[in-house]
PAKOLPA-231543 format. One line per 10 residues: number of its first residue (from 0); their letters; for each residue x, y, z of N, C-alpha, C. Coordinates in nm, 2 decimals. Each point is the difference from the previous one (the first is absolute). Layout:
NUM) A) X/Y/Z/X/Y/Z/X/Y/Z | ... $
% end
This chain:
0) MTTLDHKIDF) 0.08/-0.14/0.00/-0.09/0.13/0.01/0.08/0.12/-0.02 | -0.01/0.13/-0.10/0.06/0.11/0.01/-0.05/0.09/0.08 | 0.10/0.07/0.11/-0.02/0.11/0.11/-0.08/0.10/-0.08 | -0.10/0.08/0.08/-0.10/0.11/-0.06/0.11/0.09/-0.07 | -0.01/0.05/-0.12/0.07/0.12/-0.03/-0.04/0.11/-0.06 | -0.10/0.05/0.05/-0.08/0.10/-0.03/-0.10/0.03/0.11 | -0.05/0.12/0.01/-0.09/0.03/0.11/-0.14/-0.01/-0.03 | -0.10/-0.05/0.08/-0.09/-0.01/0.00/-0.16/0.09/0.10 | -0.04/0.05/-0.09/-0.15/0.05/0.10/-0.11/-0.04/-0.04 | -0.10/-0.05/0.11/-0.08/-0.04/-0.01/-0.17/0.08/0.05 $
10) AVVLSVSKAN) -0.10/-0.01/0.01/-0.09/0.04/0.04/-0.17/-0.09/0.02 | -0.07/-0.02/0.09/-0.11/-0.11/-0.02/-0.10/0.09/0.04 | -0.13/-0.03/-0.08/-0.11/0.08/0.05/-0.08/-0.12/0.00 | -0.08/0.02/0.14/-0.06/-0.13/0.04/-0.14/0.06/0.05 | -0.11/-0.10/0.03/-0.15/0.06/0.04/-0.05/-0.09/0.11 | -0.08/0.03/0.13/-0.01/-0.03/0.06/-0.16/0.00/0.04 | -0.10/-0.11/0.02/-0.13/0.04/0.00/-0.05/-0.13/0.09 | -0.03/0.07/0.14/-0.09/-0.03/0.09/0.12/-0.15/0.06 | 0.11/0.10/0.03/0.08/-0.11/0.07/0.08/0.11/0.07 | 0.09/-0.08/0.09/0.11/0.09/0.09/0.15/-0.06/-0.04 $
20) PNGDPLNGNR) 0.06/0.14/-0.10/0.12/-0.07/-0.07/0.13/0.00/0.12 | 0.01/0.05/0.08/0.09/-0.02/0.09/-0.06/0.08/0.15 | -0.03/-0.08/0.09/-0.04/0.01/0.16/0.11/0.07/0.04 | -0.05/0.09/0.14/0.12/0.06/0.05/-0.08/-0.05/0.17 | 0.15/-0.08/0.05/-0.06/-0.03/0.14/0.02/0.04/0.10 | 0.04/0.11/-0.03/0.00/0.11/0.12/-0.14/0.08/-0.01 | -0.11/0.03/-0.09/-0.05/0.04/-0.03/-0.18/-0.10/-0.01 | 0.04/-0.10/0.08/-0.14/-0.09/0.00/0.01/-0.09/-0.16 | 0.14/-0.02/-0.06/-0.03/-0.04/-0.14/-0.10/0.08/-0.11 | 0.03/0.11/0.02/-0.12/0.08/-0.10/0.10/0.01/-0.12 $
30) PRQNYDGHGE) -0.03/0.02/-0.12/0.09/0.03/-0.09/0.09/0.14/-0.01 | 0.10/0.00/-0.02/0.09/0.09/0.01/-0.04/0.15/-0.03 | -0.01/0.08/0.05/0.03/0.13/-0.06/0.10/0.12/0.04 | 0.00/0.10/-0.09/0.09/0.10/0.02/-0.07/0.13/0.06 | 0.08/0.06/0.08/-0.11/0.14/0.05/-0.06/0.05/-0.11 | -0.04/0.03/-0.11/-0.06/0.03/-0.11/-0.09/-0.07/-0.07 | -0.06/-0.14/0.10/-0.09/-0.08/-0.05/0.02/-0.11/-0.10 | 0.14/0.01/-0.06/0.05/-0.09/-0.11/0.04/-0.13/0.06 | -0.08/-0.09/-0.09/0.06/-0.15/0.08/0.12/-0.05/-0.05 | 0.09/-0.06/0.12/0.13/-0.05/-0.03/0.01/-0.15/-0.02 $
40) ISDVAIKRKI) 0.10/-0.10/-0.08/0.05/-0.09/0.03/0.11/-0.02/-0.01 | 0.07/-0.01/0.15/0.17/0.01/0.03/0.03/-0.08/-0.09 | 0.14/0.02/-0.08/0.14/-0.05/-0.06/0.00/-0.16/0.05 | -0.02/-0.01/0.11/0.06/-0.12/0.09/-0.16/-0.08/-0.04 | -0.12/0.02/0.00/-0.08/-0.10/-0.06/0.02/-0.03/-0.16 | 0.02/0.14/-0.09/0.03/-0.04/-0.13/0.11/-0.12/0.00 | 0.11/0.02/0.07/0.11/-0.11/-0.03/-0.05/-0.13/0.07 | -0.08/0.00/0.11/-0.04/-0.17/-0.01/-0.08/-0.07/-0.12 | -0.11/0.09/-0.03/-0.07/-0.06/-0.10/0.08/-0.02/-0.15 | 0.12/0.05/-0.03/0.13/0.00/-0.11/0.05/-0.15/0.09 $
50) RNRLLDMEES) 0.03/0.00/0.13/0.06/-0.12/0.03/-0.10/-0.14/-0.03 | -0.12/0.04/0.04/-0.06/-0.10/-0.01/-0.05/-0.09/-0.16 | 0.00/0.13/-0.09/-0.02/-0.01/-0.13/0.16/-0.11/-0.06 | 0.10/0.08/0.04/0.11/-0.10/-0.02/0.04/-0.09/0.04 | -0.09/-0.07/0.12/0.00/-0.12/0.08/-0.08/-0.09/-0.11 | -0.11/0.05/-0.05/-0.08/-0.07/-0.12/0.05/-0.01/-0.11 | 0.07/0.05/-0.03/0.12/-0.03/-0.11/0.12/-0.09/0.03 | -0.01/-0.05/0.09/0.10/-0.09/0.07/0.14/0.05/0.01 | 0.00/0.15/0.03/0.13/0.04/0.02/0.04/0.02/0.15 | 0.14/0.00/0.06/0.04/-0.05/0.12/0.00/0.11/0.06 $
60) IFVQSNDKKS) -0.10/0.05/0.13/-0.01/0.09/0.04/0.01/0.01/0.17 | 0.09/0.09/0.09/0.03/-0.03/0.12/-0.09/0.04/0.09 | -0.05/0.15/-0.03/-0.12/0.04/0.09/-0.12/-0.04/-0.04 | -0.01/-0.14/0.05/-0.15/-0.07/0.00/-0.10/0.03/0.08 | -0.12/0.03/-0.03/-0.08/0.00/0.11/-0.07/-0.17/0.06 | -0.05/0.02/0.11/-0.03/-0.13/0.06/-0.09/-0.07/-0.05 | -0.12/0.09/-0.06/-0.09/-0.08/-0.09/0.01/-0.04/-0.13 | 0.12/0.05/-0.03/0.04/-0.01/-0.17/0.18/-0.06/0.00 | -0.01/-0.11/0.02/0.15/-0.03/-0.01/0.03/-0.10/-0.08 | 0.09/-0.03/-0.02/0.08/-0.09/-0.13/0.09/-0.10/0.08 $
70) DDFNSLRERA) 0.01/0.02/0.14/0.11/-0.14/0.09/-0.08/0.04/0.11 | 0.08/-0.07/0.10/-0.07/-0.10/0.13/0.06/0.11/0.11 | 0.09/0.10/-0.05/0.08/0.11/0.10/-0.12/0.09/0.07 | 0.03/-0.01/0.15/-0.08/0.11/0.07/0.05/0.14/0.02 | 0.11/0.05/-0.04/0.06/0.09/0.02/0.12/0.02/-0.12 | 0.01/0.16/-0.01/0.12/-0.01/-0.09/0.13/-0.07/0.05 | 0.01/-0.01/0.11/0.15/-0.02/0.07/0.02/-0.15/-0.04 | -0.13/-0.06/-0.01/0.05/-0.12/-0.01/0.01/-0.06/-0.18 | -0.11/0.09/-0.08/0.07/-0.01/-0.14/0.10/0.06/-0.03 | 0.09/0.11/0.07/0.13/0.00/-0.04/0.10/-0.08/0.02 $
80) DANPELGQAL) -0.01/-0.05/0.15/0.08/-0.14/0.03/0.00/-0.10/-0.10 | -0.09/-0.01/-0.02/-0.05/-0.11/-0.12/0.09/-0.03/-0.13 | 0.06/0.16/-0.05/0.09/0.02/-0.12/0.12/-0.04/0.05 | 0.06/-0.12/-0.03/0.12/0.01/0.00/0.13/0.07/-0.03 | 0.01/0.09/-0.13/0.04/0.08/-0.05/0.04/0.15/0.13 | -0.12/0.03/0.04/0.00/0.12/0.10/0.08/-0.06/0.11 | -0.01/-0.10/0.08/0.07/-0.06/0.11/0.16/0.00/-0.06 | 0.01/-0.06/-0.13/0.16/-0.02/-0.01/0.07/0.16/-0.07 | -0.11/0.10/0.00/0.07/0.13/-0.01/0.01/0.05/0.12 | -0.06/0.00/0.09/0.04/0.06/0.14/0.14/-0.08/0.05 $
90) KSKENASELF) 0.05/-0.12/-0.06/0.09/-0.03/0.13/0.10/0.04/-0.12 | 0.01/0.09/-0.13/0.10/0.06/-0.03/0.08/0.10/0.11 | 0.11/0.01/-0.03/0.11/0.09/0.11/0.01/0.14/-0.08 | -0.05/-0.04/-0.13/0.00/0.20/-0.06/-0.10/-0.02/-0.10 | -0.07/0.11/0.03/-0.13/0.08/-0.06/-0.08/-0.10/0.02 | -0.03/-0.04/0.13/-0.12/-0.12/0.01/-0.16/0.10/-0.03 | -0.03/0.10/0.04/-0.12/0.07/-0.01/-0.01/0.03/-0.16 | 0.10/0.05/-0.08/-0.03/-0.03/-0.13/0.01/-0.12/-0.09 | 0.01/-0.12/0.05/-0.01/-0.11/-0.05/-0.16/-0.05/0.03 | -0.02/0.04/0.11/-0.15/-0.05/0.08/-0.08/0.04/-0.08 $
100) AAAACKAWFD) 0.01/0.13/-0.04/-0.05/0.08/-0.07/-0.05/-0.04/-0.11 | 0.11/-0.02/-0.07/-0.01/-0.05/-0.14/-0.06/-0.16/0.01 | 0.02/-0.07/0.09/-0.06/-0.11/0.01/-0.16/0.03/-0.01 | -0.02/0.08/0.11/-0.19/0.01/-0.02/-0.05/0.06/-0.09 | 0.04/0.12/-0.05/-0.04/0.01/-0.18/-0.01/-0.09/-0.10 | 0.10/-0.08/0.01/-0.02/-0.13/-0.09/-0.10/-0.07/0.02 | 0.00/-0.04/0.16/-0.10/-0.10/0.04/-0.19/0.08/-0.03 | -0.03/0.09/0.02/-0.10/0.04/0.03/-0.05/0.16/-0.09 | -0.11/-0.03/-0.08/-0.03/0.13/-0.09/-0.05/0.11/0.08 | -0.04/0.00/0.10/-0.02/0.13/0.06/0.08/0.08/0.09 $
110) VRSFGQVFAF) 0.12/-0.10/0.00/0.12/0.05/0.07/0.08/0.08/-0.12 | 0.00/-0.02/-0.09/0.08/0.05/-0.11/-0.09/0.08/-0.04 | -0.17/0.04/0.02/-0.04/0.09/-0.03/-0.03/0.14/0.07 | -0.06/-0.06/0.09/0.00/0.12/0.16/0.06/-0.01/0.09 | 0.11/-0.06/-0.01/0.09/-0.01/0.13/-0.07/-0.08/0.10 | 0.12/0.01/0.12/-0.03/-0.07/0.08/0.11/0.02/0.15 | -0.09/-0.02/0.10/0.12/0.02/0.12/0.00/-0.11/0.08 | 0.09/-0.05/0.02/0.04/-0.17/0.04/0.07/0.05/0.15 | -0.10/-0.04/0.12/0.05/0.05/0.13/-0.04/-0.12/0.10 | 0.10/-0.08/-0.01/-0.05/-0.11/0.09/0.11/-0.04/0.12 $
120) KGGSGKGVSV) -0.05/-0.03/0.13/0.10/-0.02/0.10/0.02/-0.13/-0.03 | 0.17/0.02/0.06/0.03/-0.18/-0.02/0.07/-0.03/0.16 | 0.02/-0.11/0.01/0.05/-0.08/0.08/0.14/0.08/0.08 | 0.06/-0.01/0.07/0.13/0.07/0.08/0.01/0.11/-0.08 | -0.07/0.07/0.02/0.00/0.14/-0.07/0.06/0.05/-0.17 | -0.04/-0.11/-0.08/0.01/-0.03/-0.09/-0.11/-0.01/-0.11 | -0.04/0.16/-0.06/-0.13/-0.02/-0.04/0.02/0.08/-0.15 | -0.10/0.02/-0.05/-0.01/0.03/-0.16/-0.06/0.17/-0.01 | 0.09/0.08/-0.08/-0.04/0.15/0.03/0.02/0.05/-0.16 | -0.07/-0.03/-0.11/0.01/0.02/-0.15/-0.09/0.11/-0.04 $
130) GVRGPVSIHT) 0.01/0.08/-0.06/-0.09/0.08/-0.06/0.02/0.01/-0.18 | -0.11/-0.02/-0.09/0.02/-0.02/-0.14/-0.10/0.15/-0.04 | 0.04/0.04/-0.08/-0.09/0.08/-0.06/-0.03/-0.04/-0.15 | -0.13/0.04/0.01/-0.08/-0.07/-0.13/0.00/0.11/-0.11 | 0.00/-0.03/-0.14/0.00/0.11/-0.11/-0.20/0.05/-0.02 | -0.06/-0.07/0.07/-0.16/0.00/-0.06/-0.08/0.06/0.11 | -0.02/0.14/-0.03/-0.06/0.12/0.15/-0.13/0.01/-0.09 | -0.13/0.01/0.14/-0.13/0.01/-0.04/-0.05/0.08/0.08 | -0.10/0.11/-0.05/-0.06/0.07/0.06/-0.12/-0.04/0.11 | -0.05/0.07/0.08/-0.11/-0.05/0.04/-0.10/0.06/-0.08 $
140) ATSVNPIDIT) -0.12/-0.09/-0.04/-0.10/0.05/-0.11/-0.08/0.07/0.08 | -0.06/0.08/-0.06/-0.10/0.14/0.06/-0.12/-0.01/-0.12 | -0.13/0.01/0.05/-0.10/0.00/-0.11/-0.01/0.17/-0.02 | -0.03/0.02/-0.16/-0.04/0.07/-0.03/-0.08/0.12/0.03 | -0.10/-0.04/0.09/-0.13/0.08/0.03/-0.02/-0.05/0.18 | -0.04/0.08/0.05/-0.04/-0.05/0.13/-0.07/-0.13/0.04 | 0.02/-0.08/0.07/-0.13/-0.10/0.02/-0.09/0.03/0.07 | -0.10/-0.08/-0.02/-0.12/-0.06/0.13/0.03/-0.11/0.06 | 0.02/-0.02/0.12/-0.04/-0.10/0.05/-0.09/-0.04/0.12 | -0.07/-0.13/-0.05/-0.10/-0.03/0.06/0.05/-0.12/0.12 $
150) SMQITKSVNS) -0.08/0.01/0.09/0.02/-0.11/0.09/-0.12/-0.05/0.04 | -0.01/-0.16/0.07/-0.13/-0.04/0.05/0.08/-0.08/0.07 | -0.12/-0.02/0.10/0.00/-0.09/0.12/-0.02/-0.13/-0.03 | 0.06/-0.13/0.05/0.02/-0.12/-0.03/0.00/-0.12/0.11 | -0.07/-0.09/0.00/-0.04/-0.04/0.10/0.07/-0.17/0.00 | 0.04/-0.10/0.08/0.03/-0.11/-0.03/-0.11/-0.08/0.10 | -0.03/-0.10/-0.06/-0.12/-0.13/0.03/0.01/-0.09/0.11 | 0.13/-0.01/0.02/0.07/-0.08/0.09/0.10/0.05/0.11 | 0.02/-0.11/0.10/0.07/0.09/0.12/0.16/-0.04/-0.04 | 0.08/0.09/0.03/0.14/-0.03/-0.02/0.06/-0.10/0.13 $
160) EPGKEKGSDT) -0.10/0.01/0.11/0.05/-0.10/0.16/-0.16/-0.08/-0.01 | 0.06/-0.14/0.08/-0.11/0.00/0.01/-0.09/0.02/0.14 | -0.10/-0.02/0.01/-0.10/0.07/0.08/-0.13/0.05/-0.03 | -0.14/0.04/0.07/-0.11/0.01/-0.03/0.00/0.18/-0.07 | 0.06/0.09/0.02/0.01/0.10/-0.01/0.08/0.04/-0.08 | -0.04/0.06/-0.15/0.08/0.08/-0.10/0.13/0.07/0.09 | 0.07/0.00/-0.07/0.16/0.06/0.09/-0.02/0.15/-0.08 | 0.07/0.11/0.04/0.00/0.14/-0.05/0.06/0.04/-0.11 | 0.07/-0.16/-0.07/0.08/0.08/-0.11/-0.11/-0.08/-0.13 | -0.13/-0.03/0.04/-0.09/-0.02/-0.10/-0.03/0.10/-0.11 $
170) MGMKHRVDFG) 0.06/0.15/0.00/-0.05/0.13/-0.07/0.12/0.04/-0.04 | 0.01/0.05/-0.11/0.09/0.05/-0.07/-0.02/0.10/-0.13 | 0.10/0.07/-0.05/-0.02/0.07/-0.10/0.03/-0.02/-0.13 | -0.02/0.05/-0.10/0.06/-0.06/-0.13/-0.03/0.16/-0.10 | 0.12/0.02/-0.06/-0.01/0.11/-0.08/0.07/-0.01/-0.13 | -0.03/0.08/-0.08/0.04/0.01/-0.17/-0.01/0.09/-0.08 | 0.09/0.05/-0.07/-0.01/0.11/-0.08/-0.11/-0.04/-0.15 | -0.12/0.11/0.00/-0.14/-0.04/-0.06/0.12/0.01/-0.17 | 0.04/0.06/-0.01/0.08/0.04/-0.14/0.11/0.05/0.01 | 0.12/-0.03/-0.12/0.11/0.10/0.03/0.12/-0.04/-0.13 $
180) VYKFFGSINT) 0.02/0.13/-0.03/0.12/-0.05/-0.12/0.13/0.05/0.08 | 0.11/-0.10/0.00/0.12/0.04/0.05/0.11/-0.03/-0.11 | 0.10/0.06/0.02/0.11/-0.03/-0.07/0.12/0.03/0.07 | 0.12/-0.07/-0.02/0.17/-0.02/0.06/0.10/0.00/-0.11 | 0.11/0.05/0.02/0.12/-0.03/-0.07/0.10/-0.06/0.06 | 0.09/-0.04/-0.07/0.13/-0.05/0.03/0.13/0.02/-0.06 | 0.12/-0.03/0.02/0.12/0.01/-0.08/0.05/-0.10/0.01 | 0.11/-0.05/-0.12/0.08/-0.10/0.03/0.13/0.07/-0.03 | 0.12/-0.02/0.11/0.13/0.08/-0.02/0.11/-0.11/-0.05 | 0.05/0.07/-0.11/0.09/-0.11/-0.05/0.14/0.00/0.12 $
190) QLAEKTGFSN) 0.02/0.12/0.03/0.13/-0.04/0.06/-0.02/-0.10/0.14 | -0.12/0.00/0.06/-0.03/-0.08/0.10/-0.04/-0.16/-0.05 | -0.06/-0.03/-0.10/0.03/-0.08/-0.10/0.12/-0.10/0.00 | 0.13/0.10/-0.06/0.10/-0.06/-0.02/0.07/-0.08/0.13 | -0.06/0.05/0.14/0.07/0.00/0.11/-0.09/-0.17/0.04 | -0.10/0.01/-0.05/-0.11/-0.12/0.07/-0.01/-0.15/-0.11 | 0.03/0.04/-0.13/-0.01/-0.06/-0.11/-0.14/-0.02/-0.04 | -0.09/0.12/0.02/-0.12/-0.02/-0.11/0.04/0.07/-0.09 | -0.09/-0.12/-0.08/0.04/-0.01/-0.18/-0.12/0.04/-0.07 | 0.00/0.01/-0.11/-0.12/0.08/-0.11/-0.08/-0.13/0.04 $
200) EDALKLKNAL) 0.03/-0.16/-0.01/-0.14/-0.07/0.01/-0.06/0.02/0.13 | 0.06/0.02/0.12/-0.09/0.06/0.08/-0.07/0.10/0.00 | 0.01/0.10/-0.08/-0.04/0.10/-0.03/-0.16/-0.02/-0.06 | 0.02/-0.12/-0.10/-0.11/-0.02/-0.07/-0.09/-0.08/0.07 | 0.03/-0.07/0.13/-0.09/-0.03/0.07/-0.06/0.05/0.13 | 0.09/0.09/0.03/-0.10/0.12/0.06/-0.10/0.05/-0.03 | 0.05/0.01/-0.14/-0.13/0.07/-0.08/-0.12/-0.07/-0.05 | 0.04/-0.15/-0.01/-0.14/-0.09/0.02/-0.06/-0.02/0.14 | 0.10/0.04/0.06/-0.08/-0.01/0.18/-0.07/0.08/-0.01 | 0.02/0.15/-0.04/-0.04/0.14/0.04/-0.15/-0.02/-0.07 $
210) ITLFENDASS) -0.01/-0.06/-0.16/-0.16/-0.02/-0.05/-0.08/-0.11/0.04 | 0.05/-0.05/0.07/-0.11/-0.09/0.07/-0.01/-0.02/0.17 | 0.05/0.13/0.03/0.03/0.03/0.16/-0.12/-0.06/0.06 | -0.12/-0.02/0.00/-0.10/-0.03/0.09/-0.06/-0.13/-0.05 | 0.09/-0.09/-0.08/-0.04/-0.12/0.00/0.05/-0.11/0.11 | -0.11/-0.09/0.04/0.00/-0.08/0.14/0.04/0.13/0.12 | -0.08/0.08/-0.02/0.03/0.11/0.10/-0.13/-0.04/0.11 | -0.11/-0.07/-0.04/-0.13/0.05/0.07/0.02/-0.05/0.16 | -0.10/0.11/0.04/-0.08/-0.02/0.15/-0.08/0.04/0.06 | -0.07/0.00/0.07/-0.14/0.02/0.08/0.06/0.17/-0.04 $
220) ARPDGSMEVL) 0.09/0.08/0.01/-0.01/0.13/0.01/0.04/0.05/-0.17 | 0.07/-0.09/-0.06/-0.01/0.04/-0.13/-0.02/-0.18/-0.08 | -0.14/0.04/-0.05/-0.06/-0.11/-0.06/0.03/0.03/-0.14 | 0.00/-0.16/-0.10/0.05/0.01/-0.12/-0.07/0.11/-0.08 | 0.07/0.07/-0.08/-0.06/0.06/-0.10/-0.05/0.17/0.06 | 0.07/0.00/0.16/-0.03/0.13/0.08/0.10/0.11/-0.05 | 0.13/-0.07/-0.07/0.15/0.07/-0.01/0.05/-0.01/-0.14 | 0.04/0.07/-0.07/0.01/0.02/-0.15/0.08/0.05/-0.07 | 0.12/-0.06/-0.02/0.10/0.10/-0.07/-0.06/0.04/-0.10 | 0.02/0.11/-0.06/-0.03/0.09/-0.11/0.08/0.02/-0.14 $
230) KVCWWEHNSK) 0.09/0.05/0.08/0.13/0.07/-0.11/0.14/-0.04/0.07 | 0.10/-0.06/-0.07/0.15/0.00/0.07/0.07/0.11/-0.09 | 0.07/0.05/-0.03/0.08/0.10/-0.06/0.13/-0.06/0.00 | 0.12/-0.01/-0.11/0.10/-0.07/0.07/0.10/0.11/-0.11 | 0.07/0.07/0.06/0.09/0.08/-0.06/0.12/-0.09/-0.01 | 0.07/-0.02/-0.10/0.15/-0.02/0.00/0.08/0.09/-0.08 | 0.13/0.02/0.09/0.07/0.14/-0.02/0.09/-0.07/-0.14 | 0.10/0.09/-0.08/0.10/-0.07/-0.07/0.13/-0.02/0.06 | 0.04/0.04/0.17/0.10/0.04/0.03/0.01/-0.05/0.15 | 0.09/-0.02/0.07/0.01/-0.03/0.13/-0.06/0.07/0.10 $
240) LGQYSSAKVH) 0.05/0.15/-0.05/-0.06/0.10/0.09/-0.15/0.05/0.00 | -0.03/-0.03/-0.15/-0.16/0.05/-0.04/0.04/0.11/-0.06 | -0.11/0.05/-0.11/0.00/0.07/-0.06/-0.09/0.16/0.06 | -0.04/-0.05/0.09/-0.08/0.10/0.07/-0.01/-0.03/0.16 | -0.03/0.08/0.10/-0.01/-0.05/0.13/-0.15/-0.10/0.01 | 0.01/-0.03/0.10/-0.11/-0.11/0.05/-0.16/0.10/0.04 | 0.04/0.12/0.05/-0.09/0.07/0.02/-0.07/0.09/-0.14 | 0.08/0.02/-0.07/-0.06/0.05/-0.14/-0.09/-0.13/-0.06 | 0.09/-0.11/-0.02/-0.05/-0.11/-0.09/-0.16/-0.02/0.10 | 0.01/-0.01/0.14/-0.13/-0.04/0.07/-0.11/0.12/-0.04 $
250) RLLEVKAEVE) 0.03/0.11/0.00/-0.08/0.08/-0.03/-0.08/0.00/-0.14 | 0.03/-0.08/-0.06/-0.05/-0.02/-0.16/-0.13/-0.04/0.04 | -0.02/-0.09/0.08/-0.12/-0.08/0.03/-0.13/0.07/0.05 | -0.12/0.07/-0.08/-0.08/0.08/0.10/-0.14/-0.08/0.01 | -0.05/0.00/0.09/-0.11/-0.10/0.03/-0.12/0.13/0.08 | -0.06/-0.01/-0.11/-0.13/0.16/0.04/-0.13/-0.05/0.03 | -0.10/-0.02/0.10/-0.14/0.00/0.00/-0.07/0.07/-0.10 | -0.10/-0.02/-0.12/-0.09/0.07/-0.08/-0.12/0.06/0.10 | -0.05/-0.02/0.09/-0.10/0.01/0.06/0.08/0.01/0.14 | -0.13/0.07/0.07/0.01/0.08/0.15/0.01/-0.10/0.11 $
260) EPKSISDYMI) -0.06/-0.10/-0.05/-0.02/-0.12/0.13/0.05/-0.16/-0.09 | 0.09/-0.04/-0.04/0.01/-0.08/-0.08/-0.05/-0.14/0.10 | -0.06/-0.12/-0.09/-0.05/-0.12/0.08/0.04/-0.09/-0.11 | 0.11/0.01/-0.10/0.01/-0.14/-0.07/0.12/0.05/-0.06 | 0.07/-0.12/-0.05/0.12/0.03/-0.11/-0.03/0.14/-0.10 | -0.12/-0.01/-0.08/-0.06/0.06/-0.11/0.03/0.15/0.03 | 0.03/0.03/0.12/-0.04/0.17/0.02/0.14/0.07/0.01 | 0.13/-0.13/-0.03/0.10/0.05/0.00/0.08/0.02/-0.09 | 0.06/0.08/-0.04/0.10/0.02/-0.16/0.14/-0.02/0.06 | 0.06/-0.12/-0.07/0.15/-0.01/0.02/0.09/0.03/-0.08 $
270) TVNELDGLKV) 0.10/0.11/-0.03/0.08/0.04/-0.09/0.11/-0.03/0.03 | 0.12/-0.04/-0.10/0.14/0.02/0.03/0.08/0.06/-0.10 | 0.05/0.11/0.06/0.07/0.10/-0.11/0.09/-0.09/-0.05 | 0.11/0.05/-0.09/0.11/0.01/-0.05/0.11/0.06/0.04 | 0.17/0.01/0.03/0.08/0.04/-0.02/0.09/-0.02/-0.15 | 0.06/0.07/-0.05/0.10/-0.04/-0.12/0.10/-0.12/0.03 | -0.01/-0.11/-0.10/0.10/-0.09/0.00/-0.03/-0.14/0.14 | -0.10/0.00/0.05/-0.05/-0.07/0.12/-0.11/-0.04/-0.03 | 0.01/-0.13/-0.06/-0.14/-0.09/-0.01/-0.05/-0.08/0.14 | -0.13/-0.02/-0.03/-0.06/-0.02/0.10/-0.12/-0.12/-0.04 $
280) EIIDGL) -0.01/-0.13/0.03/-0.08/-0.12/0.03/-0.11/0.03/0.07 | -0.13/-0.02/-0.06/-0.12/0.04/0.14/-0.07/-0.14/-0.07 | 0.00/-0.07/0.12/-0.07/-0.16/0.03/-0.16/0.03/0.09 | -0.07/-0.03/-0.05/-0.14/-0.04/0.07/0.02/-0.11/0.06 | -0.07/0.03/0.15/0.03/-0.13/0.10/-0.11/-0.10/-0.08 | 0.01/-0.13/0.07/-0.07/-0.10/-0.03/-0.16/0.05/0.00 $
% end
């Protein structure tokens, strides 16, 4: 595989309909909002979905969630310890951290993409403390317009514990975004790609993961069909540093509501402007 030899910028436009795209645990699991009332999806949540899609594509992933794993390990430490190349790197008398990072990037797609901090305690004072900076950066997704959140009270029809009377935990709240269109941006840095070994083939796999971001992601908070990727914009520069800054490229995407209170995708206009010499690939979601 050839290391990525040109800068890449990308953007994703997605819709949310009667779903909770990213609950805030410090706010009763209500959908995230900023102070202006616009909805947000954290970059961490987006990366989790990308990792899950890559797992579906049978890629090797280091940070796996407990409800979606491809192995039997119950912690990151166990997954790292099971890799013989990492253990061999730590035994090296010179450049142990660099060898460890190189082995981790080779072993796991998400490490060479997003980076990772390996910080594990060890016996006899010997632990692991290695940081990897990844070339793929992703912004927080923000809704184009302020969102309306609907809350409903729910109840359970069974007791959690044995007894004649229902427990106090039989009542709860469920929150959802009625409708919203969100967008987020990202970039792939060639300098860091050279350090982690992120390749042109890896970039293509990342693009495919973005196109299918919400496949196999259904839950009670996000029923099938409630979240949809509308557009993926993929800009490939012709040089390592890029012809334009990422900020200027990201501003090429304009998503505007054509009515005062948008209720569906048809109420929005998506426009991708152009810059001289920079081509864009616009891909519809599945």
